[in-house]
N, C-alpha and C positions, 0 to 999 in steps of 0.2 A: 504493500500500500504506500509506503514512503516514497517509492520510485515514481508514483503517479502524482504529478503536481497540479494537473488540470482538474478542477472539481467536477466538471461535466463528464470527463472521462472516468473519474472515480465512480460517479453515479451510474454510468453505463456498465462498468464492470460489476458493480453491486447488483444491478438488475439482471445481468447474465447469471450471476450466482443464485439469485432468487429463482430464475427459471429452471436452473439445474437442480436446485433444492426441491422445487415442486415436483419435478420428474422423479426424483428419488423418493419423495413422499408417496407418489402414485404407485411405487413399487414396494412400499412399506419398508424401505431402507432408511430408517429414521436416523441412524448414526451418521451415515453419509450425508443425509439431508441437513442435519445440524451443522456439519462441517461446511457445507456450501453456504448456509444462511449466516453462520458466524463469520465466514470469510467475506461475504457480502457486506456485513455490518462494518467490518474493519476498513472498508473503502469509503465509508460515509464520512463527510467532513464535520467539523465542530458544530455548525449550525444546521445540521441535516434535518432536524425536526421542523425547522422553519422552511428550509429551501426544498426539501424533498420529503414532505410529510407522508404522502401515500406510500412511497417506496419504503420509508423507514418503518411505518406501522406494519406493513405486510412482512418485512424481513423479521422484525422483532416478534410479531405474532407467531409466525411459523417456527422461528427459533425456540420460542417458549414452548410451543406444542411438542416439538421434537425433544426438548429437554425433559419434558414430562414423560414421554414414551421411553426414553433411554435411562430414566431414573436419575438424571442430573439435577438434583434439587437446588444446588448452589446457583447454577446458571439460570434455572427457572426463576429463582427469587430476584436475581439481578435484572433479568430481562423484563419480568413482570413489573418491577418498580419503575423501570424506564417508561413503560407504556402507561402505567397509572399516573405518572408525573406529567408526561407530555401529550397524551391523547387529548384531542380537542373536544370530544364529546363523550357522554356516558356510554353511548352505543359503541364507540370505538374501543372502549375498555372491556366490553362484554366477553369477547373471545378469551382474553387472558384471565378475566374473572372466572369464567367457566373452567379453565384449566386449573387455576389455583384451588377452586372449590373441589374439583375432581381429585386433585393431589391430596387434599385433606381427607377425603373419603377413603382413598387408597391407603393412606397412612393410619387408618382406623381412628382418626380424630373426628368422629361422627358428630358430637355436639357442636364443634366449631364449624364443621362443614354445613350443618343445618342452619346455624345462626347466620353465617355469611350468605348462604344460598337463599334463605327466606328474606333477608334484607334486600338482596338484589332483585328478587321477585317483586317485593313491595315497591321498589323504584320503577319497575316495569308495569306497575298498576295491578299486580296479582298477589293479593294477600292470602296467606295460609292461616286459617283459624287456629288459635292456640288451644281452644277447648278440646277435650277428648271425651266429653260426655256422650253416651250413646244416643241421647235425645237430639243433640246437635248434629251428630253424624247422620241420624235418620232423617232429620229435616233436610239436609243437603242431598241425601239420596232421593228423597221425594221430589225436590226441586229439579234434580237432574232427570228423573224419570218423566216428569211433566214435559221437560224440554224434548226428550226423545220420543214421546208419544205423538209428536207432531209429524213424525217421519215414518215412512215405510222402509223396509230393508233396502229396497231398490233405490230409494232416495239417498240413503247414506252411502251406497256403493258408488253413486255418481255425484257425490256432493262436491261443492266448490272447494277449490284448493286454497289453503292458507297463504296469504301473500304479505301480511303485516309482519315486518322484520322483528319488531319488538315481541309480538305474540309467538313467532317462531322460536325466538331465543328463549322466551319463557317456557315453552314446551321442552326445550333441551334441558333447562335447569330442573324442571319438574321431573322429567324422566330420570335424570341423574340422582336427584334427591330422594326419589321413591325408595331406592335401596337403603339409603341412610336412615330414612324414617322407619322403614320396616325393621331395621336392626336396633335402632336407638330409641325410637318413639313409635312402637307399633300401633298404639291406640290412636295416633294421629295420621297414620299412613293413608287411611281411606280418604282424607281430605285432599291429598296430593293427587290420587287417582281421579277423584271426582272433579277436581279443578282441570285436569287434562281433558276429560270428557266435555266439560262445559266450554272450555276454550275451543275445542274442535267444532262443537255445534255452533258457537257464536261467530267464529272467525274462519272456519274452513278446516279441511283435513290437511295434516302434514305427514311427513314420513313416520312420525312418532305416534300419531293418533291411533 
């Protein structure tokens, strides 16, 4: 990187490493992919978050994802902190937030993963009830059943596709947290499943529905 003095040339090389890393990810070679993304990051200049924001975000996002898959928690923390510091919007932080919450779940830090995950869901407008009373669960089941009664099976098979990016991301978090709730708070796990069904009915079907 030090041999490249032209910032535009450095960005071009960084982008080539991004493309190579994506190809490695497509082959599930996350170790090689991380090397490409890390190499690409090394070609970014001091003000890269201002001058090459989209390229920076994508490189750091992919590098964090690969760090998670190869079990490199140190780099995951470093990369995540960079994104959380410099991302321009809450939505731009969601991918790395998803990865960090997943890492907590895989490390068996279930209460912490649930706390962080439910906070993120609340920021996306999807609150998970804290009550675990059977009467509250039954009330939500009845509400969901009433929503479903409007449809025939054929209607659901040909239902509209979810396109709202925030709702799609909420579905990802809910699906991931379902296991954490099942293991740490089984009495509240039903709320997560019910929320996924309600989101699918209200906003369309996703791959997770």
